[in-house]
Wavefront OBJ file of the C-alpha trace (Angstrom):
o trace
v 87.107 95.235 124.625
v 83.499 95.126 123.420
v 84.042 98.301 121.419
v 87.234 96.874 119.927
v 85.469 93.713 118.724
v 82.662 95.798 117.206
v 85.209 97.943 115.411
v 86.981 94.929 113.997
v 83.767 93.318 112.774
v 82.690 96.597 111.210
v 86.024 97.019 109.512
v 85.970 93.509 108.081
v 82.432 93.965 106.764
v 83.423 97.275 105.230
v 86.633 96.078 103.614
v 85.762 92.534 102.547
v 84.069 93.487 99.277
v 87.010 95.778 98.463
v 89.554 93.032 99.013
v 87.521 90.669 96.816
v 87.687 93.092 93.883
v 91.411 93.573 93.369
v 94.675 93.303 95.321
v 95.200 96.080 97.837
v 97.223 96.416 101.000
v 96.043 96.796 104.567
v 98.494 98.442 106.968
v 98.097 98.555 110.751
v 100.138 101.585 111.773
v 100.979 103.459 114.893
v 100.018 107.115 114.667
v 103.617 108.277 115.210
v 104.001 108.235 111.464
v 100.453 109.323 110.472
v 100.980 112.450 108.259
v 103.860 111.147 106.152
v 102.433 107.627 105.937
v 99.164 108.985 104.583
v 101.080 110.992 101.989
v 103.418 108.072 101.156
v 100.481 105.687 100.689
v 98.910 108.080 98.157
v 102.210 108.434 96.314
v 102.689 104.639 96.290
v 99.204 104.113 94.826
v 99.788 106.756 92.189
v 103.053 105.058 91.206
v 101.982 101.415 91.350
v 98.189 101.438 91.092
v 98.012 99.374 94.313
v 95.493 100.868 96.819
v 96.599 101.062 100.458
v 94.177 101.002 103.385
v 95.585 102.464 106.597
v 94.374 101.687 110.148
v 95.955 104.134 112.624
v 96.019 104.107 116.421
v 98.205 103.392 119.385
v 100.826 100.801 118.324
v 99.678 98.313 120.936
v 96.009 98.823 120.049
v 96.413 98.299 116.306
v 98.586 95.248 116.991
v 95.653 93.791 118.961
v 93.313 94.668 116.051
v 95.589 92.858 113.588
v 95.877 89.872 115.846
v 92.181 89.527 116.609
v 91.034 90.112 113.044
v 93.782 87.939 111.547
v 93.986 90.426 108.715
v 96.570 92.920 107.488
v 99.603 92.931 105.229
v 101.940 95.126 107.191
v 102.567 96.170 110.801
v 104.059 99.654 111.095
v 104.303 100.566 114.801
v 105.652 103.840 116.197
v 108.563 102.247 118.010
v 110.728 99.167 118.408
v 108.928 98.216 121.626
v 105.787 97.010 119.879
v 107.632 95.416 116.981
v 109.488 93.248 119.522
v 106.120 92.188 120.967
v 104.830 91.412 117.444
v 107.908 89.282 116.754
v 107.616 87.389 120.048
v 103.954 86.684 119.332
v 104.876 85.567 115.784
v 102.550 88.121 114.226
v 105.100 89.357 111.694
v 107.882 87.831 109.591
v 111.057 89.078 111.338
v 113.157 88.597 108.224
v 111.173 91.397 106.553
v 111.632 94.017 109.285
v 113.142 97.340 108.153
v 113.719 100.659 109.959
v 112.082 103.526 108.098
v 112.963 106.617 110.214
v 114.039 107.753 113.701
v 112.307 109.825 116.391
v 113.319 111.887 119.441
v 111.051 112.599 122.443
v 110.393 116.229 123.299
v 107.997 118.536 125.107
v 105.258 119.971 122.847
v 103.374 123.195 123.756
v 100.946 125.569 122.160
v 102.341 127.930 119.521
v 104.000 130.894 121.131
v 104.484 128.936 124.374
v 101.855 130.970 126.337
v 102.556 129.101 129.606
v 106.310 129.832 129.374
v 107.347 126.157 129.550
v 111.063 125.688 128.949
v 112.073 122.572 130.845
v 110.891 119.170 132.064
v 110.748 120.491 135.625
v 108.293 123.237 134.482
v 105.679 120.487 133.989
v 105.405 120.193 137.747
v 104.303 123.817 138.211
v 100.917 124.058 139.949
v 97.987 124.833 137.628
v 99.444 123.462 134.385
v 97.466 120.970 132.329
v 99.741 118.237 130.983
v 99.008 115.016 129.021
v 100.860 111.948 127.969
v 99.822 109.080 125.766
v 98.540 105.969 127.514
v 101.824 104.078 128.210
v 99.916 100.769 128.123
v 99.313 100.899 124.366
v 100.973 103.944 122.853
v 104.749 104.050 122.272
v 105.316 107.714 123.034
v 103.535 107.269 126.372
v 106.061 104.639 127.377
v 108.888 106.963 126.373
v 107.319 109.742 128.455
v 107.114 107.550 131.539
v 110.697 106.337 131.023
v 111.871 109.978 130.933
v 109.847 110.911 134.043
v 111.092 107.906 136.000
v 114.691 108.752 135.113
v 114.548 112.482 135.921
v 111.894 113.163 138.571
v 112.115 112.666 142.341
v 109.082 111.046 144.015
v 107.873 114.549 144.981
v 108.193 115.825 141.397
v 106.315 112.765 140.061
v 103.507 113.507 142.507
v 103.370 117.148 141.365
v 103.353 116.030 137.731
v 100.527 113.589 138.339
v 98.469 116.432 139.863
v 98.798 118.269 136.557
v 98.090 115.169 134.443
v 94.673 115.767 132.835
v 94.596 112.991 130.231
v 96.032 109.737 128.916
v 95.635 109.991 125.143
v 94.945 106.965 122.980
v 97.445 107.541 120.190
v 100.295 109.777 119.013
v 97.943 111.821 116.839
v 95.571 112.358 119.772
v 98.550 113.438 121.876
v 99.452 116.076 119.296
v 95.813 117.093 119.072
v 95.714 117.692 122.834
v 97.983 120.644 122.137
v 96.523 121.857 118.832
v 92.961 121.766 120.275
v 94.102 123.465 123.577
v 93.134 120.478 125.694
v 96.488 120.589 127.444
v 99.235 123.144 127.995
v 102.006 120.650 127.351
v 102.576 117.033 126.388
v 105.613 114.801 126.325
v 105.495 113.699 122.713
v 107.725 113.463 119.675
v 109.794 116.318 118.289
v 108.007 115.920 114.908
v 104.667 116.960 116.356
v 105.732 120.561 115.920
v 106.151 119.908 112.175
v 102.745 118.142 111.857
v 100.964 121.375 112.729
v 103.490 124.220 112.967
v 100.761 126.871 113.212
v 99.498 125.381 116.476
v 102.315 123.279 118.012
v 105.780 124.289 119.200
v 108.543 121.909 120.308
v 110.705 122.398 123.393
v 113.772 120.094 123.258
v 114.643 118.042 126.310
v 118.180 118.304 127.653
v 120.431 115.584 126.257
v 121.086 114.099 129.665
v 117.338 113.759 130.265
v 116.811 111.575 127.227
v 117.117 107.849 127.800
v 117.032 106.655 124.169
v 115.842 107.605 120.755
v 113.130 105.684 118.928
v 112.745 104.332 115.459
v 109.764 103.374 113.337
v 110.054 99.806 111.985
v 107.866 97.993 109.490
v 107.400 94.281 108.747
v 105.129 92.008 106.744
v 102.289 90.498 108.777
v 101.960 86.727 109.031
v 98.362 87.238 107.852
v 99.339 88.979 104.595
v 97.533 87.829 101.484
v 99.907 89.838 99.294
v 103.448 89.579 100.735
v 105.102 90.553 97.464
v 103.016 93.711 97.235
v 103.705 94.386 100.889
v 107.413 94.198 100.164
v 106.921 96.729 97.376
v 105.419 99.122 99.903
v 108.363 98.692 102.271
v 110.767 99.298 99.404
v 108.889 102.435 98.495
v 109.106 103.834 102.022
v 112.861 103.208 101.998
v 113.328 104.664 98.504
v 114.495 108.275 97.924
v 110.874 109.249 97.103
v 109.548 107.727 100.317
v 112.331 109.104 102.477
v 111.803 112.568 100.990
v 108.190 112.503 102.254
v 109.309 111.691 105.770
v 112.043 114.323 105.601
v 109.368 116.855 104.724
v 107.951 116.308 108.223
v 111.447 116.412 109.801
v 111.817 112.759 110.737
v 115.446 111.692 111.064
v 116.790 109.340 108.348
v 119.582 107.980 110.582
v 120.633 107.800 114.211
v 123.469 110.210 113.458
v 121.021 112.887 112.358
v 119.126 112.474 115.622
v 122.345 112.577 117.678
v 123.378 115.832 115.977
v 120.015 117.434 116.906
v 120.232 116.164 120.492
v 123.949 117.036 120.863
v 124.825 113.600 122.256
v 124.726 109.889 121.406
v 121.970 107.796 122.948
v 120.859 104.182 122.818
v 118.614 103.447 119.845
v 115.359 101.482 120.098
v 114.962 98.739 122.618
v 112.095 98.083 125.015
v 110.896 99.631 128.248
v 108.649 97.939 130.803
v 106.291 100.572 132.157
v 105.952 100.425 135.984
v 102.521 99.320 137.123
v 101.853 102.604 138.840
v 101.572 104.299 135.467
v 99.147 101.807 133.979
v 95.580 103.101 133.876
v 93.119 100.811 135.628
l 1 2 3 4 5 6 7 8 9 10 11 12 13 14 15 16 17 18 19 20 21 22 23 24 25 26 27 28 29 30 31 32 33 34 35 36 37 38 39 40 41 42 43 44 45 46 47 48 49 50 51 52 53 54 55 56 57 58 59 60 61 62 63 64 65 66 67 68 69 70 71 72 73 74 75 76 77 78 79 80 81 82 83 84 85 86 87 88 89 90 91 92 93 94 95 96 97 98 99 100 101 102 103 104 105 106 107 108 109 110 111 112 113 114 115 116 117 118 119 120 121 122 123 124 125 126 127 128 129 130 131 132 133 134 135 136 137 138 139 140 141 142 143 144 145 146 147 148 149 150 151 152 153 154 155 156 157 158 159 160 161 162 163 164 165 166 167 168 169 170 171 172 173 174 175 176 177 178 179 180 181 182 183 184 185 186 187 188 189 190 191 192 193 194 195 196 197 198 199 200 201 202 203 204 205 206 207 208 209 210 211 212 213 214 215 216 217 218 219 220 221 222 223 224 225 226 227 228 229 230 231 232 233 234 235 236 237 238 239 240 241 242 243 244 245 246 247 248 249 250 251 252 253 254 255 256 257 258 259 260 261 262 263 264 265 266 267 268 269 270 271 272 273 274 275 276 277 278 279 280 281
């Protein structure tokens, strides 16, 4: 917590003179959308002249930063779970919420699949190094736990935990665990393989193993100093130009696209309460 407060104070000191100069947007974003959001922010600035500052991290962590700093124009988490929390805590204007794209959980491995991982059960093999995002602050970590709880017996969960080498702090760090060879496999998002196709390969989960698909929502923060400009950014993300950027990284534009890839229909969004046994102490 001490480090979080220091980070916030440093960020405010760094950004305050910028904000005083001319209108610009501050977005607190989950890392599930990091590569396309970075590209979209640059394109938005080029089109409108409005600079966009992006703070990325686990969706729960950046929500806490926004809440504690009482700053930010937009909240852009990696899943519905954290947007629901933001709405309950009255940190965003619910009338402004929009869905930008959709996501599907998957297994991610190193390019070429050197450990020959082809199924969820393979993650219980002795000697493998696996990682998931911290389910107490990162959306894809909660999805991973939900999948493990649905599909694994108590014995399989015990074997998986023996292989669990890390709880990562964001979606981007989960993907990096593979690209930097810190783990042999992670339960992440399908799109990780398109973030860094030279280093990451995606192994689809069986349709009956998936509990739900996710979506990435965005809404205007209650702390926004520029709500009209914030709405322009939302409109840009939903425009053909914005959607083309997300399509470049193989995000799904609709639930139907995701269902076709999965081969079955699944619930969309929602919330999942992570069992206490998975929460890091």
